[in-house]
C-alpha positions in Angstrom: 36.0 44.3 48.9 39.9 45.5 47.3 40.4 46.2 43.4 40.5 42.7 42.4 36.9 42.0 43.4 35.7 44.9 42.3 37.1 44.1 38.6 35.5 40.7 39.1 32.1 42.6 39.5 32.3 44.2 36.1 33.6 41.2 35.0 30.9 39.1 35.7 28.6 42.4 34.6 29.7 41.9 31.5 29.5 38.4 31.2 25.8 38.4 32.6 24.8 41.8 30.3 26.4 39.9 27.0 24.3 36.7 28.1 21.3 38.2 28.4 22.1 41.2 25.8 18.8 40.5 23.1 16.3 39.8 25.8 17.5 43.7 27.1 17.5 44.9 23.8 13.8 43.1 23.5 12.4 45.0 26.5 13.9 48.4 25.2 12.2 47.9 21.6 9.0 47.5 23.9 8.8 50.5 25.3 11.9 52.6 24.2 15.0 53.0 21.7 15.6 48.8 21.3 19.5 49.2 21.7 19.9 49.4 25.7 21.6 45.8 25.3 23.7 45.8 22.6 24.9 49.2 23.7 25.8 47.9 27.4 27.2 44.9 26.0 29.3 47.1 24.1 30.0 49.6 26.9 31.0 46.6 29.1 33.5 45.0 26.8 35.2 49.0 26.9 35.5 48.6 30.9 36.9 44.8 30.7 39.8 46.5 28.2 39.8 50.0 30.1 40.8 48.0 33.2 42.8 45.9 31.8 45.0 48.4 30.2 45.3 50.2 33.6 45.5 47.5 36.0 43.6 50.0 39.3 44.9 49.8 42.6 41.9 50.5 44.8 38.3 49.7 44.4 37.6 53.5 44.0 39.9 53.9 41.0 38.2 51.1 39.3 34.6 52.1 39.9 36.2 55.8 38.6 37.3 53.8 35.1 34.2 52.1 34.5 32.0 55.3 35.4 34.6 57.3 33.3 34.3 54.6 30.2 31.0 53.8 30.3 30.1 58.0 29.7 32.1 58.0 27.1 31.9 54.7 25.0 28.0 54.1 25.7 25.3 55.5 23.6 22.0 56.1 24.5 20.9 57.0 28.1 22.2 54.6 29.7 26.0 55.6 29.6 25.5 58.9 31.4 23.2 57.3 33.9 25.4 54.1 34.5 28.4 55.9 34.2 27.1 58.3 37.2 26.4 55.9 39.7 30.1 54.4 39.3 31.8 57.5 39.0 29.9 59.2 42.5 30.9 56.0 43.8 34.6 55.9 43.2 34.5 59.3 44.8 32.7 58.9 47.4 34.0 55.4 48.7 36.2 55.0 52.0 39.0 53.3 52.9 39.2 51.0 54.1 36.4 49.6 52.1 33.9 47.5 54.6 30.9 46.9 54.0 29.0 50.2 55.5 31.4 51.9 53.4 30.5 50.4 50.2 26.8 51.2 51.2 27.6 54.7 51.7 29.2 55.0 48.2 26.4 53.0 46.7 23.5 55.3 48.3 25.5 58.2 46.9 25.6 56.4 43.7 21.9 55.9 43.6 21.3 59.7 44.5 23.6 60.9 41.7 21.7 59.0 39.1 18.1 59.8 40.7 19.4 63.4 40.2 20.9 63.0 36.9 17.8 61.3 35.6 15.2 63.3 37.7 13.8 59.7 38.7 12.4 58.6 41.5 11.0 55.6 43.1 7.4 54.6 40.9 8.8 56.0 38.0 9.4 53.0 36.0 13.4 53.3 35.8 16.7 52.1 37.0 16.2 53.2 40.1 13.3 51.1 40.7 15.8 48.6 41.0 18.9 50.2 42.5 17.1 52.4 45.3 16.0 48.9 47.1 19.2 46.8 46.3 21.0 50.4 48.6 17.9 50.0 50.7 18.8 46.3 51.7 22.2 46.9 51.7 21.9 49.5 54.5 19.5 47.5 56.5 22.0 44.7 56.0 25.2 47.3 57.8 22.5 48.1 60.3 22.0 44.5 61.4 25.0 43.8 61.2 24.6 41.1 58.3 28.2 39.3 56.7 29.3 40.6 53.3 27.8 37.5 51.1 24.4 37.3 52.7 24.0 41.5 52.6 25.0 41.5 48.8 22.2 38.3 48.3 19.9 40.5 49.7 20.9 43.3 47.8 20.6 41.2 44.7 17.0 40.0 45.5 15.7 43.6 46.1 16.9 44.7 42.7 15.6 41.7 41.1 12.1 42.4 43.0 12.5 45.4 42.0 12.5 45.4 38.2 9.6 42.9 38.5 7.8 45.6 40.4 8.1 47.7 37.2 6.1 45.6 34.8 2.7 46.9 36.2 4.0 50.4 36.6 3.3 53.3 34.2 6.3 55.2 33.0 6.9 58.2 33.9 10.6 59.3 32.6 12.1 58.6 29.8 11.1 57.6 26.1 8.7 55.4 27.5 7.2 57.9 29.0 5.6 59.0 25.9 3.8 55.8 25.4 1.3 56.1 28.4 -1.0 53.3 29.7 1.0 51.4 26.5 4.0 51.5 28.9 2.1 49.0 31.2 3.0 45.4 31.0 6.3 45.9 30.2 10.0 45.4 32.7 12.0 48.3 32.2 15.3 47.5 30.6 17.2 50.0 33.2 15.7 48.0 35.9 16.4 44.8 34.1 20.1 45.4 33.6 20.3 46.9 37.2 19.5 43.7 38.7 22.4 42.3 36.5 24.5 44.5 37.9 23.6 43.2 41.6 23.2 39.7 40.6 27.1 40.1 39.6 28.4 41.7 42.9 26.3 38.4 44.6 28.2 35.9 42.5 31.7 37.6 43.2 31.0 37.8 46.5 29.9 34.5 47.0 32.6 33.1 45.0 35.3 35.5 47.4 33.7 33.7 50.9 
């Protein structure tokens, strides 16, 4: 993964989030503040601007710029949470950026968001999509799978993780205040996390 591929990841993520902005906002309205789609759409627009204004020279720099921009520009919980994922990835990413290096950095990003949100698998949060994606990447590295197939496996794991939040009772965030009423709704953060992984799979497929 070079800087251009990493920039393409955020470009595609911005496109998918914009496409699904109303769906993400509707999901959030059911169990949260109702602003997840609009906030994340606005934040990724700012990420695209930041990357265009100061073209990064490495994948780590792309991730750091994206994470910092999301923290500064996105309201609600999603800015700090996504920002912590990408900033930690930027700090952890080793050169050359192999699949193994990317997987290790992604794992550190997931750990960072778990710590910040004090969330774990089963809490009905973005972790329920990100952690399975991280695990799928690690298994792909172990099994010697190619980049394209590895990120497609991670994207499927994230999508399945997001779907799995529907029957869960929320234990973190505003949704947790709803108790049993949070059951039956997909977590919006998990839904948007799945879009990020779908975007990564798309750019990896196009680059192959």
